[in-house]
C-alpha positions as CSV (number, residue, x, y, z in Angstrom):
1,M,5.8,-8.6,-9.3
2,V,7.2,-5.8,-7.2
3,L,10.7,-7.3,-7.3
4,H,10.7,-7.2,-11.1
5,K,9.6,-3.6,-11.0
6,L,12.4,-2.8,-8.5
7,L,14.9,-4.6,-10.8
8,D,13.7,-2.5,-13.7
9,Y,13.6,0.8,-11.8
10,T,17.2,0.4,-10.6
11,A,18.5,-0.2,-14.1
12,K,20.0,3.0,-15.2
13,G,19.2,3.6,-18.9
14,E,16.6,0.8,-19.1
15,V,13.7,2.8,-17.9
16,E,12.9,6.5,-17.4
17,G,13.9,7.5,-13.9
18,G,16.2,4.5,-13.5
19,W,19.1,5.3,-11.2
20,G,21.0,2.0,-10.5
21,P,24.3,0.6,-11.8
22,E,24.5,-0.9,-15.3
23,I,25.6,-4.5,-14.8
24,P,23.7,-6.4,-17.5
25,A,25.2,-9.9,-16.8
26,E,24.3,-9.9,-13.1
27,R,20.9,-8.2,-13.8
28,A,20.0,-11.0,-16.2
29,Q,20.9,-13.6,-13.6
30,W,18.8,-11.8,-11.0
31,R,15.8,-11.8,-13.3
32,A,16.2,-15.5,-14.0
33,F,16.1,-16.1,-10.3
34,L,12.9,-14.1,-9.9
35,D,11.3,-15.9,-12.8
36,K,11.9,-19.2,-11.1
37,L,10.3,-18.3,-7.8
38,V,7.3,-20.4,-7.1
39,P,3.9,-18.8,-6.2
40,F,3.0,-18.3,-2.5
41,P,1.4,-21.6,-1.3
42,L,-2.3,-21.7,-0.4
43,V,-4.4,-23.6,2.1
44,V,-8.2,-24.0,2.5
45,H,-9.6,-23.4,5.9
46,N,-13.3,-24.0,6.5
47,G,-13.9,-23.6,2.8
48,T,-11.9,-20.3,2.5
49,T,-8.6,-20.2,0.6
50,L,-5.8,-18.5,2.5
51,Y,-2.1,-17.9,2.1
52,K,-0.3,-20.8,3.7
53,D,2.5,-20.9,6.2
54,A,5.7,-22.7,5.5
55,D,6.1,-26.4,6.0
56,Y,8.4,-28.1,8.5
57,A,11.8,-29.4,7.3
58,D,10.4,-33.0,7.5
59,G,7.6,-32.0,5.0
60,S,4.8,-31.9,7.5
61,T,2.3,-29.0,7.3
62,V,2.1,-26.2,9.9
63,A,-1.4,-26.0,11.3
64,W,-3.2,-22.9,9.9
65,D,-3.7,-21.4,13.3
66,S,-0.2,-22.1,14.7
67,N,2.0,-19.1,15.0
68,S,-1.2,-17.0,14.6
69,D,0.3,-14.5,17.0
70,Y,2.8,-13.7,14.3
71,G,0.7,-13.9,11.2
72,I,3.1,-11.9,9.0
73,S,4.4,-15.2,7.7
74,R,0.9,-15.9,6.3
75,Y,0.1,-12.5,4.7
76,A,3.6,-11.4,3.8
77,A,2.4,-11.5,0.1
78,V,0.3,-8.4,1.0
79,F,2.8,-6.6,3.2
80,P,5.7,-6.3,3.3
81,A,6.2,-8.1,0.0
82,Q,3.6,-5.8,-1.7
83,L,2.5,-8.3,-4.3
84,V,-1.2,-7.8,-3.6
85,G,-3.0,-4.5,-4.0
86,L,-5.8,-2.7,-5.8
87,E,-4.1,-3.4,-9.2
88,S,-4.5,-7.2,-8.5
89,P,-7.4,-9.2,-9.9
90,P,-10.4,-9.3,-7.6
91,S,-9.8,-12.9,-6.7
92,V,-6.3,-12.1,-5.5
93,Q,-7.5,-9.1,-3.5
94,A,-10.1,-11.4,-1.9
95,L,-7.4,-13.9,-1.1
96,G,-5.3,-11.3,0.6
97,W,-8.2,-9.9,2.6
98,N,-9.5,-13.3,3.7
99,T,-6.0,-14.2,5.0
100,V,-5.6,-11.0,6.9
101,K,-9.1,-11.0,8.3
102,I,-9.2,-14.6,9.4
103,L,-5.7,-14.7,11.0
104,N,-6.2,-11.4,12.8
105,D,-9.6,-12.4,14.1
106,A,-7.8,-15.5,15.6
107,F,-5.9,-13.4,18.0
108,G,-8.1,-10.3,18.4
109,W,-6.1,-8.0,16.1
110,I,-3.4,-7.6,18.8
111,S,-0.2,-9.6,18.4
112,S,2.9,-9.7,20.6
113,G,4.8,-8.1,17.8
114,G,2.9,-4.9,18.0
115,L,0.0,-3.5,16.1
116,D,2.2,-3.2,13.0
117,M,1.6,-6.9,12.5
118,N,-2.1,-6.4,11.9
119,F,-3.0,-3.2,10.2
120,P,-0.7,-2.4,7.3
121,A,-1.8,-5.6,5.4
122,A,-5.4,-4.8,6.3
123,G,-5.2,-1.3,5.0
124,R,-3.9,-2.6,1.6
125,T,-6.7,-5.2,1.2
126,V,-9.8,-4.0,3.0
127,P,-12.9,-4.2,0.7
128,R,-15.1,-1.2,0.0
129,G,-17.7,-0.8,2.6
130,R,-15.4,-2.0,5.4
131,E,-13.2,1.1,5.7
132,A,-15.1,2.7,8.6
133,W,-15.1,-0.7,10.4
134,L,-11.3,-0.9,10.0
135,L,-10.7,2.7,11.2
136,N,-12.9,2.1,14.3
137,L,-11.1,-1.1,15.0
138,F,-7.7,0.6,14.8
139,T,-8.9,3.2,17.3
140,A,-10.2,0.5,19.6
141,K,-7.0,-1.5,19.6
142,V,-4.9,1.6,20.2
143,N,-7.1,2.6,23.2
144,Q,-6.9,-1.0,24.4
145,T,-3.1,-1.1,24.5
146,I,-2.0,2.5,25.2
147,G,-0.7,3.5,28.6
148,P,-0.9,6.8,30.5
149,N,2.4,7.9,28.9
150,G,1.1,7.2,25.4
151,Y,3.2,4.0,25.0
152,T,1.4,1.0,23.7
153,E,2.1,-2.5,25.1
154,C,1.1,-5.5,23.0
155,G,1.6,-8.8,24.7
156,A,5.2,-10.0,25.1
157,G,6.9,-6.7,24.7
158,G,5.8,-5.6,21.2
159,A,5.2,-1.9,21.5
160,G,6.6,1.6,20.8
161,L,8.4,1.7,17.5
162,E,6.8,-1.6,16.4
163,S,3.3,-0.3,16.9
164,I,4.2,3.0,15.2
165,G,4.5,0.9,12.1
166,A,0.7,0.3,12.3
167,L,0.3,3.8,10.9
168,E,1.1,2.4,7.5
169,G,-2.3,0.8,7.6
170,I,-3.9,4.2,8.0
171,H,-1.6,5.7,5.3
172,S,-2.7,3.0,2.9
173,L,-6.3,4.0,3.3
174,M,-5.2,7.6,2.4
175,L,-2.5,6.9,-0.2
176,Q,-1.1,4.0,-2.1
177,S,1.7,3.9,-4.6
178,H,3.4,0.5,-4.3
179,E,2.0,-0.8,-7.6
180,G,3.4,1.9,-9.9
181,V,0.4,4.1,-9.7
182,I,-0.5,6.7,-7.1
183,R,-4.0,6.3,-5.5
184,V,-5.4,9.2,-3.4
185,F,-7.9,8.1,-0.6
186,P,-8.3,4.7,-2.3
187,R,-10.1,3.2,0.7
188,W,-11.4,6.1,2.9
189,P,-15.0,5.9,4.3
190,A,-17.7,8.4,3.3
191,G,-19.5,10.6,5.8
192,S,-19.0,14.1,7.3
193,I,-17.3,12.6,10.4
194,Y,-14.6,11.2,8.1
195,E,-13.4,14.5,6.6
196,A,-9.6,14.2,6.5
197,S,-6.5,15.6,4.9
198,F,-2.8,14.9,4.7
199,Q,0.3,16.9,3.8
200,T,3.3,15.7,2.0
201,L,2.8,11.9,2.4
202,R,5.6,10.2,0.5
203,A,4.8,8.1,-2.5
204,N,7.0,5.8,-4.6
205,G,9.0,7.8,-7.2
206,A,10.1,10.5,-4.8
207,F,6.7,12.3,-4.8
208,L,5.2,14.2,-1.9
209,I,1.4,14.2,-2.0
210,S,-1.0,16.5,-0.3
211,A,-4.8,16.0,-0.5
212,R,-8.1,16.4,1.3
213,W,-11.2,14.3,1.6
214,D,-14.4,16.3,2.1
215,G,-16.5,13.4,3.4
216,A,-17.8,12.3,0.1
217,A,-14.9,12.6,-2.4
218,V,-11.4,13.9,-3.0
219,A,-11.4,17.7,-2.8
220,T,-9.6,19.9,-5.3
221,P,-6.7,20.3,-5.8
222,V,-4.4,17.4,-5.2
223,M,-0.9,18.7,-4.9
224,I,2.2,16.8,-6.0
225,H,5.8,17.8,-5.4
226,S,8.4,15.9,-7.4
227,E,11.7,15.6,-5.7
228,A,13.5,13.6,-8.4
229,G,11.7,14.6,-11.6
230,A,10.4,11.1,-12.4
231,A,7.4,10.4,-14.6
232,C,4.2,10.3,-12.5
233,T,1.2,8.0,-12.9
234,I,-1.9,8.6,-10.8
235,Q,-5.3,7.1,-10.8
236,N,-7.6,10.0,-11.6
237,P,-9.2,10.9,-8.2
238,F,-11.9,13.0,-9.8
239,E,-14.9,12.6,-12.1
240,G,-14.2,13.6,-15.7
241,A,-10.9,14.5,-17.4
242,L,-7.9,15.4,-15.2
243,C,-5.8,18.5,-15.8
244,V,-2.4,19.0,-14.3
245,V,-1.0,22.5,-13.9
246,D,2.7,23.3,-13.4
247,Q,2.8,25.5,-10.3
248,R,5.9,27.4,-11.5
249,T,4.9,28.2,-15.1
250,K,1.1,28.0,-14.5
251,D,0.9,26.0,-17.8
252,K,-1.1,22.8,-18.3
253,V,1.1,19.7,-18.4
254,P,0.5,17.2,-21.2
255,T,-1.0,14.0,-19.9
256,K,-1.6,10.5,-21.2
257,T,-4.6,8.4,-20.1
258,G,-4.1,4.7,-19.7
259,H,-6.2,1.8,-18.4
260,G,-8.0,2.0,-15.1
261,A,-8.3,5.8,-15.3
262,H,-4.5,6.0,-14.9
263,V,-3.1,9.4,-15.9
264,S,0.6,9.9,-16.6
265,F,2.7,13.0,-17.0
266,K,6.3,14.1,-16.9
267,T,7.7,16.1,-14.0
268,A,10.7,18.3,-13.4
269,R,13.0,17.8,-10.4
270,G,11.7,20.0,-7.6
271,G,8.5,20.8,-9.5
272,G,5.1,21.3,-8.0
273,Y,1.9,20.3,-9.7
274,A,-1.8,20.9,-9.0
275,L,-4.3,18.3,-10.1
276,A,-8.0,19.1,-10.6
277,P,-10.9,18.4,-13.0
278,C,-10.5,20.2,-16.3
279,A,-12.6,23.3,-16.5
């Protein structure tokens, strides 16, 4: 769970890169609380399993489509809780996407809370083959809600800063890092019209990532700037072995390959690294 990872990461001395206070007694109690949390409840709607909303205080069940205009209570496991992602088992990924898709379809992908209620969770769970559909949908909903001054208006006042949060949905198609591994263009569509690039998008671990998509694959090199000097783990964005070059010394950096094509290497505070297929 993300909360367990956060608890570990903030434990100075317990893990590499930890920065938090050393308070073992309280930390053990916090971990015990997390271990006792129950799983997110589920509900079956028309034969499809979804994340379930809360129940009323009297024990009665909230209808699946009530509060559909504020669906975050249903797919919070995906975003912002960040418990569902590309590291999750396929069944969990499908559960997250089905919840996001069905609930957003119920109110046309525009909620009164702004577009940020719809697209961040979608960007984290969209299946392969639906990336272009999601990008086109995002464009359509922005055009549907934007005014002459560039200010979006979504229903009962949800706009402006709230809808700016929808950009996380696009960022998640370009870069993900919330599961302890950096993924570059994990869900970006193929085709020459989808050539794209980004500069210094921030990833967990105080890394700034720059990369380019050439329409078919991740282009070389992928650049990483390490602000804090933490260990870096990235899913190999290329075919074949991955080589990492220190931009200051021009030396190759030792790497370790793990499951799922994950490649880990140590960084120095303020260091820059170029990632490309080994020659």
